[in-house]
Residue frames as qw, qx, qy, qz and C-alpha x, y, z in Angstrom:
[[0.698, 0.263, -0.622, 0.237, 77.29, 107.39, 82.43],
 [0.675, -0.676, 0.164, -0.246, 77.39, 106.08, 86.01],
 [0.713, 0.330, -0.521, 0.335, 80.90, 105.06, 87.21],
 [0.727, -0.686, -0.014, 0.038, 82.46, 104.14, 90.55],
 [0.800, 0.171, -0.116, 0.563, 86.01, 104.41, 89.22],
 [0.285, -0.950, 0.021, 0.128, 88.19, 106.72, 91.14],
 [0.529, 0.727, -0.338, 0.279, 91.54, 108.14, 89.93],
 [0.833, -0.211, -0.354, 0.370, 94.50, 106.58, 91.99],
 [0.176, -0.976, 0.091, -0.094, 96.11, 109.95, 92.49],
 [0.148, 0.768, -0.585, 0.215, 99.62, 110.48, 93.76],
 [0.595, -0.378, 0.659, -0.262, 99.30, 107.78, 96.39],
 [0.909, 0.260, 0.300, -0.127, 98.27, 105.28, 93.69],
 [0.604, 0.736, -0.280, 0.121, 101.10, 106.28, 91.40],
 [0.135, -0.661, 0.691, -0.261, 103.60, 105.82, 94.27],
 [0.744, -0.128, 0.612, -0.235, 102.10, 102.42, 95.10],
 [0.852, 0.517, 0.016, -0.083, 102.13, 101.41, 91.40],
 [0.349, 0.766, -0.516, 0.157, 105.86, 102.26, 91.20],
 [0.364, -0.506, 0.731, -0.280, 106.72, 100.33, 94.32],
 [0.835, 0.080, 0.499, -0.218, 104.67, 97.22, 93.32],
 [0.765, 0.626, -0.120, -0.091, 106.08, 97.35, 89.86],
 [0.100, 0.702, -0.675, 0.203, 109.62, 97.25, 91.25],
 [0.491, -0.309, 0.762, -0.287, 108.84, 94.38, 93.67],
 [0.856, 0.296, 0.350, -0.238, 106.68, 92.36, 91.23],
 [0.610, 0.738, -0.274, -0.094, 109.01, 92.98, 88.42],
 [0.078, -0.626, 0.757, -0.168, 111.93, 91.63, 90.47],
 [0.652, -0.041, 0.707, -0.270, 109.90, 88.51, 91.34],
 [0.781, 0.562, 0.127, -0.242, 108.84, 88.03, 87.82],
 [0.415, 0.746, -0.517, -0.059, 112.44, 88.17, 86.71],
 [0.371, -0.399, 0.831, -0.111, 113.34, 85.13, 88.76],
 [0.665, 0.223, 0.699, -0.142, 110.87, 83.11, 86.80],
 [0.599, 0.676, 0.388, 0.185, 111.05, 84.74, 83.27],
 [0.336, -0.231, 0.236, 0.882, 112.81, 87.18, 81.00],
 [0.314, 0.796, 0.491, -0.163, 110.42, 89.88, 79.85],
 [0.380, -0.093, 0.350, 0.851, 111.51, 91.67, 76.78],
 [0.270, 0.741, 0.434, -0.434, 109.57, 94.72, 75.70],
 [0.521, 0.833, 0.069, -0.176, 109.41, 95.60, 71.95],
 [0.867, 0.092, 0.079, 0.484, 113.03, 94.42, 71.70],
 [0.155, 0.882, -0.088, 0.436, 114.20, 97.93, 72.76],
 [0.689, -0.097, -0.472, 0.541, 117.13, 98.29, 75.02],
 [0.132, 0.097, -0.219, 0.962, 116.80, 101.90, 75.83],
 [0.013, 0.585, 0.735, -0.344, 113.73, 102.76, 77.96],
 [0.114, 0.542, 0.041, -0.831, 113.67, 106.20, 76.52],
 [0.228, 0.204, -0.672, -0.675, 113.29, 104.77, 73.01],
 [0.100, -0.259, -0.961, -0.020, 110.84, 102.20, 74.15],
 [0.117, 0.497, 0.533, -0.675, 108.61, 104.70, 75.83],
 [0.270, 0.358, -0.254, -0.857, 107.81, 106.14, 72.39],
 [0.150, -0.101, -0.926, -0.330, 106.03, 102.89, 71.45],
 [0.117, -0.626, -0.757, 0.148, 102.98, 103.88, 73.61],
 [0.065, 0.564, 0.174, 0.804, 101.32, 107.20, 72.93],
 [0.019, -0.058, -0.515, 0.855, 100.30, 109.65, 75.64],
 [0.525, -0.024, -0.029, -0.850, 96.71, 110.45, 76.56],
 [0.772, 0.044, 0.445, -0.451, 93.72, 108.11, 76.68],
 [0.445, 0.344, -0.738, -0.373, 94.39, 104.75, 74.95],
 [0.911, -0.121, 0.213, -0.331, 92.88, 101.31, 75.08],
 [0.012, 0.545, -0.834, -0.089, 95.57, 98.58, 75.25],
 [0.947, 0.019, 0.062, -0.314, 94.54, 95.11, 73.99],
 [0.059, -0.546, 0.835, 0.019, 96.50, 91.95, 74.17],
 [0.737, 0.052, -0.617, -0.273, 96.22, 88.29, 73.46],
 [0.583, -0.503, 0.417, -0.483, 95.37, 86.03, 76.50],
 [0.747, 0.239, -0.615, -0.081, 97.29, 82.69, 77.01],
 [0.529, 0.005, -0.674, 0.516, 98.28, 82.69, 80.70],
 [0.421, -0.812, -0.400, 0.055, 97.10, 83.58, 84.12],
 [0.542, -0.400, 0.026, 0.739, 100.34, 85.65, 84.33],
 [0.365, 0.534, 0.413, 0.641, 99.25, 87.87, 81.35],
 [0.174, -0.932, -0.263, -0.180, 97.82, 90.69, 83.47],
 [0.602, -0.681, 0.142, 0.392, 100.93, 91.02, 85.59],
 [0.604, -0.028, 0.428, 0.672, 103.25, 90.80, 82.52],
 [0.269, 0.702, 0.423, 0.506, 101.18, 93.22, 80.42],
 [0.308, -0.943, -0.125, 0.007, 101.11, 95.79, 83.30],
 [0.621, -0.534, 0.277, 0.502, 104.93, 95.48, 83.70],
 [0.555, 0.269, 0.476, 0.628, 105.42, 95.83, 79.97],
 [0.094, 0.844, 0.347, 0.397, 103.36, 98.87, 79.68],
 [0.464, -0.857, 0.003, 0.224, 105.16, 100.42, 82.67],
 [0.619, -0.256, 0.389, 0.633, 108.44, 99.89, 80.86],
 [0.325, 0.491, 0.530, 0.610, 106.77, 101.60, 77.81],
 [0.106, 0.174, -0.106, 0.973, 106.06, 104.63, 79.96],
 [0.503, -0.343, -0.235, -0.758, 102.39, 104.04, 80.94],
 [0.236, -0.038, 0.840, -0.486, 100.60, 102.81, 84.06],
 [0.330, -0.156, -0.763, -0.534, 97.89, 100.49, 82.95],
 [0.488, -0.059, 0.466, -0.736, 94.44, 100.50, 84.44],
 [0.180, 0.082, -0.941, -0.274, 93.61, 96.80, 83.77],
 [0.770, -0.164, -0.050, -0.615, 90.09, 95.26, 83.55],
 [0.122, 0.267, -0.934, 0.206, 90.11, 92.28, 85.78],
 [0.523, -0.377, -0.715, -0.272, 87.55, 89.65, 86.76],
 [0.443, -0.692, 0.054, -0.567, 85.62, 90.67, 89.87],
 [0.913, -0.276, -0.274, 0.126, 87.08, 87.67, 91.75],
 [0.600, 0.261, -0.273, 0.705, 90.33, 89.46, 92.03],
 [0.103, -0.549, 0.120, -0.821, 88.74, 92.31, 93.86],
 [0.794, -0.486, -0.186, -0.314, 87.13, 90.01, 96.44],
 [0.804, -0.015, -0.405, 0.435, 90.60, 88.82, 97.66],
 [0.464, -0.799, -0.262, 0.279, 91.38, 90.59, 100.96],
 [0.428, -0.572, 0.222, 0.664, 94.81, 92.05, 100.11],
 [0.353, 0.106, 0.620, 0.693, 94.97, 91.81, 96.25],
 [0.099, 0.740, 0.621, 0.239, 91.52, 93.34, 95.93],
 [0.269, -0.877, -0.118, 0.380, 92.43, 96.39, 98.07],
 [0.413, -0.446, 0.405, 0.683, 95.57, 96.86, 96.00],
 [0.307, 0.355, 0.701, 0.537, 93.80, 96.47, 92.70],
 [0.009, 0.885, 0.464, 0.039, 91.32, 99.22, 93.59],
 [0.316, -0.820, 0.089, 0.468, 94.09, 101.56, 94.79],
 [0.378, -0.227, 0.569, 0.694, 95.92, 101.05, 91.51],
 [0.392, 0.437, -0.075, -0.806, 92.77, 102.04, 89.55],
 [0.012, 0.021, -0.940, -0.339, 92.10, 98.64, 88.13],
 [0.548, 0.034, -0.068, -0.833, 88.51, 97.95, 86.94],
 [0.434, 0.005, 0.855, -0.284, 86.25, 95.09, 87.99],
 [0.467, 0.097, -0.592, -0.650, 84.44, 92.97, 85.37],
 [0.566, -0.041, 0.671, -0.478, 81.49, 91.06, 86.73],
 [0.223, 0.144, -0.825, -0.499, 81.27, 88.27, 84.21],
 [0.285, -0.317, -0.892, -0.152, 77.79, 86.83, 83.72],
 [0.103, -0.452, -0.569, 0.679, 76.32, 89.49, 86.11],
 [0.196, 0.816, 0.542, -0.036, 73.43, 91.83, 85.38],
 [0.043, 0.983, -0.066, -0.164, 75.62, 94.83, 85.58],
 [0.819, -0.056, 0.310, 0.479, 78.56, 93.41, 83.76],
 [0.445, 0.685, 0.268, 0.510, 78.34, 96.33, 81.37],
 [0.303, -0.953, -0.011, 0.017, 79.27, 98.71, 84.22],
 [0.700, -0.294, 0.257, 0.598, 82.93, 97.89, 83.64],
 [0.439, 0.495, 0.369, 0.652, 82.65, 99.83, 80.36],
 [0.174, -0.938, -0.207, -0.216, 81.35, 102.80, 82.38],
 [0.637, -0.692, 0.161, 0.299, 84.38, 102.66, 84.69],
 [0.679, 0.032, 0.382, 0.626, 86.76, 102.24, 81.74],
 [0.239, 0.771, 0.352, 0.473, 85.13, 105.22, 79.99],
 [0.345, -0.936, -0.068, -0.034, 85.66, 107.23, 83.05],
 [0.688, -0.485, 0.288, 0.456, 89.29, 106.31, 83.30],
 [0.552, 0.325, 0.419, 0.643, 89.83, 107.15, 79.60],
 [0.003, 0.922, 0.240, 0.305, 88.14, 110.51, 80.12],
 [0.469, -0.855, 0.160, 0.156, 90.89, 111.20, 82.72],
 [0.357, 0.798, -0.484, -0.053, 93.58, 110.44, 80.05],
 [0.598, -0.443, 0.664, -0.074, 94.46, 107.00, 81.39],
 [0.353, 0.314, -0.822, -0.318, 95.74, 103.85, 79.57],
 [0.809, -0.085, 0.334, -0.477, 93.02, 101.12, 79.94],
 [0.097, 0.340, -0.916, -0.193, 94.02, 97.47, 79.37],
 [0.804, 0.070, 0.368, -0.461, 91.65, 94.65, 78.41],
 [0.229, -0.112, 0.918, 0.303, 91.74, 91.21, 76.64],
 [0.481, 0.184, -0.254, -0.819, 89.30, 91.39, 73.79],
 [0.446, -0.014, -0.878, -0.172, 88.82, 87.60, 73.98],
 [0.619, -0.499, 0.027, -0.606, 87.33, 87.97, 77.39],
 [0.915, -0.311, 0.244, -0.076, 89.05, 84.75, 78.62],
 [0.370, -0.493, 0.721, 0.316, 92.14, 82.57, 78.16],
 [0.513, 0.369, -0.549, -0.547, 92.19, 81.26, 74.57],
 [0.826, -0.068, 0.504, -0.244, 90.79, 77.86, 74.14],
 [0.701, 0.622, -0.307, -0.167, 92.61, 77.36, 70.92],
 [0.942, -0.280, 0.092, 0.161, 94.80, 74.22, 71.26],
 [0.692, 0.318, 0.001, 0.647, 97.72, 76.07, 69.40],
 [0.356, -0.588, -0.284, 0.669, 97.27, 79.04, 71.72],
 [0.159, 0.312, 0.345, 0.871, 96.36, 81.48, 68.76],
 [0.221, 0.112, 0.296, -0.922, 94.04, 84.41, 69.71],
 [0.226, 0.488, 0.843, -0.022, 90.33, 83.61, 69.61],
 [0.040, 0.604, 0.437, 0.665, 87.82, 85.80, 67.80],
 [0.113, 0.065, -0.397, 0.909, 87.22, 89.01, 69.85],
 [0.018, -0.707, -0.664, 0.244, 84.19, 90.13, 71.70],
 [0.271, 0.722, 0.287, 0.568, 82.96, 93.65, 70.81],
 [0.454, -0.787, -0.277, 0.311, 83.80, 95.36, 74.16],
 [0.537, -0.279, 0.189, 0.773, 87.08, 97.05, 72.95],
 [0.161, 0.339, 0.501, 0.780, 85.49, 98.60, 69.87],
 [0.258, -0.791, -0.510, -0.216, 82.40, 99.78, 71.71],
 [0.485, -0.695, -0.139, 0.512, 84.59, 101.43, 74.35],
 [0.429, -0.103, 0.352, 0.825, 86.62, 103.10, 71.54],
 [0.003, -0.568, -0.564, -0.600, 83.54, 104.39, 69.84],
 [0.381, -0.809, -0.447, -0.001, 82.26, 105.73, 73.11],
 [0.513, -0.712, -0.033, 0.478, 85.43, 107.40, 74.29],
 [0.454, 0.885, -0.106, -0.006, 87.18, 108.29, 71.11],
 [0.444, -0.691, 0.554, 0.135, 90.39, 106.71, 72.41],
 [0.591, 0.495, -0.597, -0.224, 92.59, 104.77, 69.96],
 [0.964, -0.200, 0.148, -0.088, 93.20, 101.09, 70.42],
 [0.152, 0.732, -0.664, -0.003, 96.77, 99.97, 70.79],
 [0.979, -0.019, -0.177, -0.099, 97.46, 96.28, 70.20],
 [0.116, -0.691, 0.699, -0.147, 100.35, 94.72, 72.28],
 [0.908, 0.088, -0.357, -0.202, 101.06, 91.19, 71.40],
 [0.381, -0.617, 0.652, -0.220, 102.82, 88.79, 73.85],
 [0.863, 0.212, -0.450, -0.084, 104.49, 85.49, 73.34],
 [0.463, 0.292, -0.729, 0.411, 105.78, 83.09, 76.01],
 [0.394, -0.416, 0.380, -0.726, 103.53, 83.96, 79.01],
 [0.908, -0.144, -0.126, -0.372, 102.03, 80.45, 78.95],
 [0.755, 0.216, -0.529, 0.321, 105.44, 78.99, 79.73],
 [0.006, -0.393, 0.526, -0.755, 105.69, 81.11, 82.86],
 [0.430, 0.073, 0.693, -0.574, 102.25, 80.07, 84.23],
 [0.260, -0.027, -0.808, -0.528, 100.23, 77.44, 82.34],
 [0.677, -0.306, -0.254, -0.620, 96.83, 75.96, 82.95],
 [0.927, -0.315, -0.194, -0.056, 98.23, 72.98, 84.95],
 [0.820, -0.194, -0.200, 0.500, 101.09, 72.20, 87.43],
 [0.048, 0.957, -0.029, 0.284, 101.59, 75.95, 88.22],
 [0.571, -0.756, 0.315, 0.050, 103.85, 75.37, 91.28],
 [0.844, -0.043, 0.379, 0.378, 106.05, 72.73, 89.40],
 [0.589, 0.618, 0.223, 0.471, 106.45, 74.92, 86.40],
 [0.119, -0.965, 0.119, -0.198, 107.43, 77.99, 88.52],
 [0.681, -0.584, 0.400, 0.187, 110.14, 75.97, 90.33],
 [0.785, 0.163, 0.405, 0.439, 111.46, 74.70, 87.04],
 [0.335, 0.875, 0.159, 0.312, 111.34, 78.25, 85.59],
 [0.433, -0.853, 0.215, 0.198, 113.90, 79.46, 88.15],
 [0.617, -0.274, 0.574, 0.464, 116.40, 77.51, 86.13],
 [0.512, 0.398, 0.617, 0.446, 114.92, 77.84, 82.68],
 [0.003, 0.614, 0.165, -0.772, 113.58, 81.42, 82.92],
 [0.458, 0.516, 0.648, 0.321, 111.44, 81.35, 79.67],
 [0.175, -0.094, 0.170, 0.965, 111.52, 84.35, 77.50],
 [0.224, 0.708, 0.650, -0.159, 108.45, 86.46, 77.18],
 [0.258, -0.004, 0.336, 0.906, 108.50, 88.88, 74.22],
 [0.239, 0.726, 0.482, -0.428, 106.16, 91.67, 73.31],
 [0.307, 0.147, 0.456, 0.823, 105.43, 93.71, 70.20],
 [0.132, 0.600, 0.400, -0.680, 103.50, 96.96, 70.04],
 [0.381, 0.454, 0.642, 0.487, 101.40, 97.91, 67.08],
 [0.040, 0.194, 0.112, 0.974, 100.32, 101.23, 65.62],
 [0.273, 0.268, 0.535, -0.753, 97.36, 102.92, 67.23],
 [0.064, 0.371, 0.835, 0.401, 93.92, 102.18, 65.68],
 [0.327, 0.151, 0.158, -0.919, 91.36, 104.96, 65.17],
 [0.352, 0.288, 0.883, -0.118, 88.21, 102.85, 65.19],
 [0.407, 0.731, 0.321, -0.443, 86.04, 105.55, 63.43],
 [0.199, 0.687, -0.513, -0.474, 88.62, 105.89, 60.76],
 [0.138, -0.137, 0.964, 0.181, 88.91, 102.14, 60.33],
 [0.324, 0.479, 0.798, -0.168, 85.04, 102.05, 59.96],
 [0.133, 0.192, 0.409, 0.882, 85.09, 105.17, 57.80],
 [0.205, -0.767, -0.581, -0.180, 82.35, 106.84, 59.81],
 [0.080, 0.655, -0.108, 0.744, 82.13, 110.28, 61.28],
 [0.113, 0.178, -0.683, 0.699, 82.19, 111.33, 64.98],
 [0.488, 0.025, 0.359, -0.795, 78.46, 111.39, 65.36],
 [0.689, 0.105, -0.535, -0.477, 77.48, 108.36, 63.32],
 [0.675, -0.263, 0.580, -0.372, 75.99, 105.41, 65.31],
 [0.290, 0.322, -0.847, -0.308, 77.21, 102.14, 63.79],
 [0.863, -0.136, -0.206, -0.441, 75.01, 99.08, 63.65],
 [0.750, -0.459, 0.468, -0.087, 75.75, 95.99, 65.60],
 [0.900, 0.353, 0.183, 0.177, 76.90, 94.25, 62.45],
 [0.402, 0.815, -0.202, 0.365, 79.38, 97.05, 61.68],
 [0.401, -0.745, 0.464, -0.263, 80.73, 96.91, 65.30],
 [0.935, -0.101, 0.341, 0.012, 81.18, 93.13, 64.84],
 [0.802, 0.503, 0.053, 0.320, 83.15, 93.59, 61.71],
 [0.098, 0.861, -0.335, 0.370, 85.25, 96.40, 63.12],
 [0.709, -0.552, 0.404, -0.170, 86.02, 94.09, 66.18],
 [0.943, 0.131, 0.231, 0.200, 87.25, 91.37, 63.76],
 [0.534, 0.749, -0.117, 0.375, 89.47, 93.91, 61.83],
 [0.217, -0.834, 0.390, -0.325, 90.99, 95.13, 65.12],
 [0.839, -0.339, 0.425, -0.031, 91.64, 91.60, 66.33],
 [0.860, 0.444, 0.066, 0.243, 93.23, 90.96, 62.93],
 [0.207, 0.819, -0.376, 0.380, 95.90, 93.68, 63.79],
 [0.561, -0.602, 0.517, -0.236, 96.66, 91.88, 67.02],
 [0.952, 0.107, 0.287, 0.024, 96.82, 88.54, 65.29],
 [0.622, 0.730, -0.157, 0.236, 99.24, 90.02, 62.79],
 [0.138, -0.799, 0.487, -0.323, 101.59, 91.05, 65.67],
 [0.799, -0.303, 0.490, -0.171, 101.37, 87.54, 67.19],
 [0.875, 0.473, 0.058, 0.079, 102.26, 86.18, 63.79],
 [0.295, 0.818, -0.382, 0.312, 105.46, 88.27, 63.77],
 [0.405, -0.636, 0.581, -0.306, 106.47, 86.97, 67.20],
 [0.865, -0.055, 0.473, -0.157, 105.68, 83.44, 66.42],
 [0.014, -0.486, 0.690, 0.536, 107.29, 83.54, 62.97],
 [0.132, 0.195, 0.946, 0.225, 104.31, 81.69, 61.49],
 [0.314, -0.183, -0.350, -0.864, 100.91, 82.40, 59.81],
 [0.386, 0.042, 0.638, -0.664, 97.80, 82.24, 61.89],
 [0.143, 0.254, 0.923, 0.250, 95.14, 79.73, 60.61],
 [0.004, 0.816, 0.571, 0.088, 92.41, 82.31, 61.30],
 [0.355, 0.359, -0.005, 0.863, 93.53, 85.94, 60.41],
 [0.274, -0.555, -0.015, -0.785, 90.85, 87.51, 62.57],
 [0.367, -0.368, 0.672, -0.527, 91.06, 85.05, 65.50],
 [0.119, 0.004, -0.991, -0.057, 90.21, 81.44, 66.01],
 [0.545, -0.425, -0.417, -0.590, 86.42, 80.49, 66.17],
 [0.352, -0.366, 0.570, -0.645, 85.20, 80.46, 69.69],
 [0.185, 0.018, -0.977, -0.104, 84.55, 76.75, 70.36],
 [0.004, 0.415, 0.829, -0.376, 81.50, 77.28, 72.61],
 [0.251, 0.805, 0.353, -0.406, 80.15, 80.42, 70.78],
 [0.562, 0.121, 0.470, 0.669, 81.33, 80.67, 67.16],
 [0.144, 0.764, 0.392, 0.492, 79.17, 83.82, 66.63],
 [0.412, -0.762, -0.275, 0.417, 80.54, 85.81, 69.45]]
């Protein structure tokens, strides 16, 4: 395994805390983030386990990464989020992302798989790694999660870390695909509610009923990815109060076999 990921250390932890407070205050101007419907932070912190975990979430808004990181912070964990490489090229934001231990994903690049090396290194250090299994904002017109790619399951098989699904509802009202500035100004008054729900940790090998040394086939990994995504869809259903039309994620419009 070749990895360029570096642990943020104490400086990174301090920076994470400062930015979480500042960004959290700013986000509070435009929205109301509710974490797992728990009022006590001490009780809410029990919702995310300690040690290496892979946090997955549904993807409906450009604000998702910030909101998920803040939610996990309230749940007692600092998230090392996988983010598109473009974020790391921004002069100030890129520097901060690296210092926070975020992980760059070079989409469509020859070494795009290198992000899994970095994520595996973070997990080996006992960190909470966050990613969006859809790999993009959902294209579903009703904003249901799309069918997952296989990266989260492959990372879980490689690292042994459990997958923890965290569903989120309402982020698209904070920052949508269009009229971003107009919506933010409107949201100062409306302050749309963003709710989250944390699911039970998923042991992928137990889900697949395979031992620690068994190498699953590509088809088995594909099936496991659908089952894991189904757990996340279940949580989204609870938040929305309605049944998803596709229990394992909506077909990907441009790549139904993904």
